[in-house]
Each structure stands twice: as C-alpha cells, then as structure tokens.
C-alpha positions in Angstrom: 99.5 -88.3 -143.6 99.8 -92.1 -144.0 97.7 -94.1 -141.6 99.4 -96.8 -139.9 97.3 -99.6 -138.9 98.9 -101.6 -136.1 96.2 -103.7 -134.2 98.9 -104.6 -131.5 99.6 -101.1 -130.5 98.4 -100.7 -127.0 96.7 -97.5 -127.7 94.8 -99.2 -130.6 93.8 -102.0 -128.3 92.5 -99.6 -125.8 90.7 -97.3 -128.3 90.9 -98.5 -132.0 88.3 -95.8 -133.1 90.7 -92.6 -134.0 92.7 -95.1 -136.2 89.5 -96.8 -138.0 88.4 -93.2 -138.6 91.5 -92.3 -140.1 91.4 -95.5 -142.4 87.7 -94.8 -143.4 88.8 -91.2 -144.6 92.2 -92.0 -146.1 92.3 -95.4 -146.9 88.9 -97.3 -146.9 90.6 -100.4 -148.6 93.9 -101.0 -146.8 96.2 -103.7 -147.7 98.0 -105.4 -144.7 101.2 -106.6 -146.0 102.4 -108.2 -142.8 99.3 -110.4 -143.3 100.2 -111.8 -146.6 98.4 -108.8 -148.2 94.9 -109.3 -147.2 92.6 -106.3 -147.5 91.1 -104.5 -144.6 87.8 -102.5 -145.4 86.3 -100.2 -142.9 83.2 -98.4 -144.4 79.7 -99.3 -143.5 78.2 -99.2 -147.0 81.1 -101.4 -148.4 80.9 -104.1 -145.4 77.3 -104.1 -145.6 77.2 -104.7 -149.3 79.7 -107.6 -149.0 77.8 -109.3 -146.4 74.7 -109.4 -148.3 76.4 -110.7 -151.5 76.7 -114.2 -151.5 77.1 -114.4 -155.2 80.6 -112.8 -155.2 81.7 -113.6 -151.6 82.5 -116.7 -149.8 83.2 -118.0 -146.4 84.6 -121.2 -147.6 88.3 -121.7 -147.3 88.4 -123.6 -150.7 88.1 -120.0 -152.1 91.0 -118.5 -150.4 94.1 -118.2 -152.4 95.9 -115.4 -150.4 95.6 -114.9 -147.0 96.6 -116.2 -143.4 95.6 -119.6 -142.2 96.0 -121.2 -138.8 98.7 -124.0 -138.9 97.4 -127.5 -138.9 93.6 -126.3 -138.7 91.8 -128.0 -141.6 89.1 -125.5 -142.2 87.4 -127.3 -145.2 87.0 -130.5 -143.0 85.1 -128.4 -140.4 81.5 -129.1 -141.5 79.7 -126.0 -139.7 77.8 -123.1 -141.2 80.5 -120.6 -140.1 82.7 -121.9 -142.9 80.4 -123.1 -145.5 78.2 -121.4 -148.4 74.9 -122.9 -149.7 73.7 -125.3 -150.2 75.3 -127.0 -147.0 74.7 -123.8 -145.0 71.1 -123.8 -146.1 70.6 -127.4 -145.2 72.5 -127.2 -141.8 70.9 -123.6 -140.8 67.3 -125.3 -141.6 67.6 -128.1 -139.0 69.6 -126.0 -136.4 66.8 -123.3 -136.5 64.2 -126.1 -135.5 66.4 -126.9 -132.1 66.9 -123.4 -130.9 63.7 -121.2 -131.9 62.8 -117.9 -130.6 60.3 -119.5 -128.6 62.9 -121.8 -127.0 65.0 -119.0 -126.1 62.1 -116.9 -124.5 61.0 -119.9 -122.6 64.4 -120.0 -121.1 64.3 -116.2 -120.1 63.1 -116.9 -116.5 66.1 -119.2 -115.8 68.5 -116.7 -117.4 66.8 -114.2 -115.2 67.5 -116.5 -112.1 71.3 -116.6 -112.9 71.4 -112.9 -113.7 70.1 -112.1 -110.3 72.2 -114.7 -108.5 75.5 -113.1 -109.9 74.1 -109.5 -109.2 73.6 -110.7 -105.4 77.2 -111.7 -105.5 78.1 -108.2 -106.5 75.9 -106.7 -103.9 77.7 -108.9 -101.3 81.1 -108.2 -102.3 80.6 -104.5 -103.2 83.8 -105.0 -105.5 84.6 -107.6 -108.0 86.1 -108.2 -111.4 83.0 -108.4 -113.7 85.0 -110.2 -116.2 86.0 -113.1 -114.0 82.7 -113.3 -111.9 80.1 -112.3 -114.1 80.6 -111.8 -117.8 82.5 -115.2 -118.4 80.4 -117.4 -116.2 77.0 -116.3 -117.2 77.2 -117.2 -121.0 78.8 -120.3 -120.5 76.2 -121.5 -117.9 73.5 -120.2 -120.2 74.6 -122.3 -123.2 75.7 -125.3 -121.2 72.1 -125.8 -119.6 70.5 -125.0 -122.9 72.6 -127.7 -124.7 71.9 -130.0 -121.7 75.8 -131.0 -120.8 75.9 -132.5 -117.5 77.0 -130.1 -114.7 80.0 -132.4 -113.7 81.6 -132.2 -117.2 81.5 -128.3 -117.6 84.9 -127.5 -116.2 86.3 -129.7 -118.8 84.2 -128.3 -121.6 85.1 -124.7 -120.4 88.9 -125.6 -121.0 88.2 -127.0 -124.4 86.2 -124.1 -125.3 88.9 -121.8 -124.2 91.2 -123.5 -126.6 89.0 -123.8 -129.6 87.5 -120.5 -129.7 90.9 -119.2 -130.8 90.0 -120.7 -134.4 88.0 -117.3 -134.9 91.2 -115.4 -134.8 93.0 -114.5 -138.1 96.2 -115.4 -136.7 97.7 -117.5 -133.7 101.1 -119.1 -132.6 101.9 -122.7 -133.5 101.2 -123.5 -130.0 97.8 -122.0 -129.9 96.9 -123.6 -133.2 98.1 -127.1 -132.0 95.9 -126.5 -128.8 93.1 -125.8 -131.1 93.6 -129.2 -132.9 94.0 -131.4 -129.9 91.1 -129.9 -127.9 88.9 -130.2 -130.8 89.7 -133.9 -131.0 89.0 -134.4 -127.4 85.6 -132.5 -127.4 84.5 -134.3 -130.5 85.1 -137.7 -128.9 83.2 -136.4 -125.7 80.2 -134.9 -127.8 79.9 -138.5 -129.9 79.5 -140.3 -126.5 77.0 -137.4 -125.2 74.9 -137.7 -128.3 74.7 -141.4 -127.8 73.6 -140.8 -124.4 70.9 -138.4 -125.6 69.7 -140.6 -128.1 68.8 -143.3 -125.4 67.6 -140.7 -122.9 66.4 -137.6 -124.6 65.5 -134.4 -122.6 64.2 -130.8 -123.2 67.5 -129.6 -124.5 69.3 -128.5 -127.7 71.0 -131.7 -128.1 67.8 -133.8 -127.8 65.9 -131.4 -130.0 68.6 -131.4 -132.7 68.4 -135.3 -132.9 64.8 -135.2 -133.1 64.9 -132.3 -135.8 67.5 -134.1 -137.9 65.6 -135.5 -141.1 68.5 -136.9 -142.6 70.1 -133.5 -143.6 73.0 -133.9 -141.2 75.4 -136.8 -140.8 76.3 -137.7 -137.2 79.7 -135.9 -137.6 78.0 -132.9 -139.0 75.5 -132.7 -136.0 78.4 -133.1 -133.5 80.3 -130.4 -135.0 77.3 -127.8 -134.8 76.9 -129.0 -131.1 80.7 -128.1 -130.6 80.0 -124.8 -132.6 77.5 -123.8 -130.2 79.3 -124.8 -127.1 82.3 -123.0 -128.4 81.0 -119.9 -130.3 78.2 -118.8 -128.1 79.7 -117.7 -124.8 82.8 -115.5 -125.8 80.9 -112.7 -127.9 78.3 -112.6 -125.2 80.9 -112.1 -122.5 82.6 -109.4 -124.5 79.2 -107.6 -125.0 78.6 -107.8 -121.0 82.0 -106.6 -120.2 81.9 -103.9 -122.7 78.4 -102.7 -121.6 79.3 -102.5 -117.9 82.4 -100.7 -118.7 80.8 -98.4 -120.9 78.0 -97.5 -118.0 80.7 -97.3 -115.2 82.6 -94.6 -117.5 79.3 -92.8 -118.6 77.1 -92.3 -115.4 74.9 -89.9 -117.6 74.0 -92.6 -120.0 73.6 -94.9 -117.1 71.1 -92.4 -115.5 69.2 -92.4 -118.8 68.8 -96.0 -118.9 68.1 -96.2 -115.0 65.2 -93.8 -115.6 63.5 -95.8 -118.5 63.1 -99.5 -118.3 61.6 -99.2 -121.9 65.1 -98.4 -123.3 66.4 -101.9 -122.3 66.4 -103.5 -125.5 67.5 -100.3 -127.5 70.5 -99.9 -125.0 71.7 -103.4 -125.9 71.5 -102.8 -129.6 73.5 -99.4 -128.8 76.0 -101.4 -126.8 76.2 -103.8 -129.9 77.0 -100.7 -132.0 79.4 -99.0 -129.7 81.6 -102.0 -129.1 81.3 -104.9 -131.3 81.7 -108.0 -129.5 83.7 -109.4 -132.5 85.6 -106.8 -134.2 86.1 -108.5 -137.5 84.6 -110.9 -140.0 86.1 -112.2 -143.3 85.1 -113.0 -146.8 86.7 -114.3 -150.1 85.8 -112.9 -153.4 85.2 -115.5 -156.0 85.7 -113.1 -158.7 87.8 -110.1 -159.1 86.1 -106.9 -157.4 86.8 -103.2 -157.1 86.3 -101.0 -154.3 87.4 -97.2 -154.3 89.7 -97.7 -157.2 91.5 -100.8 -156.0 91.3 -103.9 -157.8 91.1 -107.0 -155.6 91.8 -110.5 -157.1 89.6 -113.3 -156.4 90.5 -115.6 -153.8 92.2 -112.6 -151.6 91.0 -112.4 -148.0 89.0 -109.6 -147.0 88.9 -108.5 -143.5 85.7 -106.5 -142.8 85.9 -104.5 -139.7 82.5 -104.4 -138.0 83.8 -102.1 -135.3 84.7 -99.5 -137.8 81.6 -99.9 -139.9 79.5 -99.3 -136.4 81.3 -96.0 -136.1 81.0 -94.8 -139.6 79.8 -91.1 -139.7 78.5 -91.7 -143.2 75.9 -94.0 -141.4 75.6 -92.7 -137.9 76.3 -89.0 -138.3 78.6 -86.7 -136.1 77.6 -88.4 -132.9 78.9 -91.9 -134.1 81.7 -92.1 -131.3 79.2 -91.4 -128.6 77.2 -93.7 -126.4 73.5 -93.0 -126.9 70.8 -95.5 -125.4 68.1 -93.6 -127.2 69.8 -93.7 -130.6 67.2 -94.1 -133.5 67.6 -97.1 -136.1 70.6 -98.5 -133.9 69.5 -102.0 -135.1 71.2 -101.4 -138.4 74.6 -102.2 -136.6 76.6 -104.9 -138.3 77.9 -106.6 -135.0 76.1 -109.9 -135.7 76.7 -109.5 -139.5 74.0 -109.6 -142.2 72.6 -111.9 -144.9 72.6 -115.6 -144.5 75.6 -115.6 -142.2 73.6 -113.4 -139.6 74.7 -114.7 -136.3 72.7 -117.9 -135.3 73.0 -116.9 -131.5 72.2 -113.3 -131.6 68.8 -113.6 -129.9 70.4 -115.6 -126.9 73.1 -112.9 -126.5 70.6 -110.0 -126.7 68.6 -111.8 -123.9 71.5 -112.0 -121.5 72.3 -108.3 -122.0 68.7 -107.1 -121.7 68.6 -108.7 -118.3 71.7 -107.4 -117.2 72.4 -103.7 -118.2 69.0 -102.4 -116.7 69.0 -104.2 -113.7 72.6 -103.5 -112.9 72.4 -99.6 -113.5 68.9 -99.6 -111.5 70.0 -101.7 -108.6 73.5 -100.1 -108.4 73.3 -96.4 -109.1 76.8 -96.1 -107.6 78.3 -98.2 -110.3 82.0 -97.1 -111.1 85.4 -98.6 -111.9 87.5 -99.3 -108.9 90.4 -99.5 -111.0 91.6 -99.2 -114.8 90.5 -102.2 -117.3 92.9 -104.3 -118.8 92.8 -105.6 -122.4 93.7 -108.7 -124.4 95.8 -108.3 -127.6 93.2 -110.3 -129.9 92.3 -109.1 -133.3 88.9 -110.4 -133.7 87.8 -110.9 -130.1 89.6 -107.7 -128.8 88.0 -107.0 -125.4 88.7 -106.3 -121.4 90.2 -109.2 -119.6 89.4 -107.2 -116.4 86.7 -104.9 -115.5 87.1 -104.0 -111.7 84.0 -102.2 -110.5 82.6 -101.1 -107.4 79.0 -100.7 -106.4 79.7 -99.3 -102.8 
C-alpha cells in the first residue's frame, strides 16, 4: 500500500497521526514532489540526529538549492537566530540570553498567574466560551508584550503586524500572504526603531531595556531590532497552540483530567506530555551541506528537509505502544522534540511552559465539569496546524 501524504486533507488536519504512522513504517524518507521535491522525515531517531548535527545540517537559506521559499521574503537579510548558524547564532544568542534569563521568567510568574486567574474568572462568569479567542490567543500575546515593555496603547497594531509576520514560519503561502509579511515587517521595524530609541533614553525593567544594556557590541542596531521583532512575533503563536491543544485534550479525556486534578505534583509533567502529544509547531527544516543518506535514500546537498516533530513525538520506536495515548504520568516525556534540540532549541521554551503549567492544573481543578460545547474547528496550516475554535463549557 502506497502512503499518500496530503496535509490539506480535512481528515489529516483533524488527526494526522494515522498517516504519520504509515509514513514512519513504509516511507520514513518521503519525497514531496508537489513541494519541489523536498524530503519529509518522520522517525524520532533520524530527526533527533539531524537536530543535533550542526556540521552537516544548516538553517541558513544560502545553503538551500532545492525547496520552496515564500515570494518576496529575503531570508538571508533577516538577521535572527532562527535563520542563522554559528558564529552569528552563537553571538546573538549569548546576548539574548542575558536579557531573558530563567530568573527573569520566574520573577514574572506572579504577573502571569494574575493574568491566568483573570481569564479563568472570565470563563467562570460566562460558563461557556471559545477558549482560543478568549484565552489561548490573548494570554501569550499579553505576556510577551508586557515582558518586552511595549506600550499598551500600541498593542492592537502590534497584534495585527504579528498576525501577518508569523506566517513566515510556514513553508508555503500565497503571494498575498507573502506580501503582507513583507509590508508588516517593514512597518513593525520602523516602529521598533522608535521604541528602541525611547528605551535608550528611558530604560525600564523590561526585555528591550535589558537587551540594550546587555549588548556589548555583538549586535548592530538592526540586528537588535530584528530580534525584538522575533520575540514579539514568534513567542505567542506556539504557546497559543499549546494552550488550545491542552484544553481540547483534557475536555476530550476526562480520565486524564481527573488524574491531573488529583495530583498537583504532575503539573509540570502534564505540560511536557501535552507538548509531546500535540506539537505546537508541527515541523522544522534543515538543509544538508553535503550529500546524506537515510534508509537507503540519497539526498543531495542543499535539498530542503522537512522534519515532522509531530511524528517523532508519536514514534512507537521511542515511546512504545502507547505513543498515541495521552498519559500525564508518562516517564521521560521531556525527550519530546517539540522545542527542537541542539543549538536551535526554542529560546522561549521556559516562558511557554510557565503559561501552560499555570493554566492546565488550575483549569481542571477549578472546573471539574470541563467539556466541549461544540466540535473544534481547525486551520489548514502546515507548520502551525492547530484549532481555530475550542468551544468549552464548565457548567
């Protein structure tokens, strides 16, 4: 039987795991001819190896010879860690790490806790709501905006720019979407230049001010502004998906919700299991800098590799026969690949974990009657696949 990979099929969008399992078993290296012949890899071991191997695999678009690119997007002129290898990546990440340390995130916990309780109070008052619209989208955006120190009166415009620019993480997009990425990027960059100038004159206890103070010459102004844009744009969306996926899963699985409800000590492990169970970002990519071979298939240097994090996180060879089940007590669940691995491990992982840890446990304990009030709806995105509506009731 030949596996057909069609990520736009409604059944795949709702549940991709049967197809991904078939790919792991029958075609673990699968060529997508409709996407200029890129290769899709689906097994945990292969993907983990590639993520750790920075000698043979690159994230820089100058090493791409075969694969799709968004029209009009000049990737090589985007000076951010997402699209660069060492030494640029090393230099920039060192400075970024000083502006958002684990201690900074932990110090922000009480404020995030307040935001979580405000939104849960809203849920209690209404009894029913769309969790995506009223919780999982606004919370991560508010969190990163306050951490950055952007003025509250500017956030509606920042949200609109972010909604356009985040599509740069998709492997394909229409010409209209690509144009919106370019236009909104230029407008946000102009805005950030002015905001950085203001923060230089009026520093505060926020990421922008700390990044300015930490910059020892390792970043030009334009590089610094690019990374502020990266934080503003890239932090909210995966966290929103994580929160929506988790709430959907617990609403569908009252048994696992009851396990978590009865043991607050599982809050952190439950978040890791949810990251494994539904990867907030489904894919990542690499470009081999030399010819490589996987499972008898030779792949030429420069051919785009699409790595299915979602598939790796459900690989029975790694997770055993219960790989497709939700289990908040799962051992070694931190081995999931949802935040990637190696030098490109997600910079904002701890911040996403914090928001989910404060959400899931409190929600299932405060609302033991949590359930879906209508079926969820889904987007048709490749990388950021996720629910667009999760209607829930706590009555």
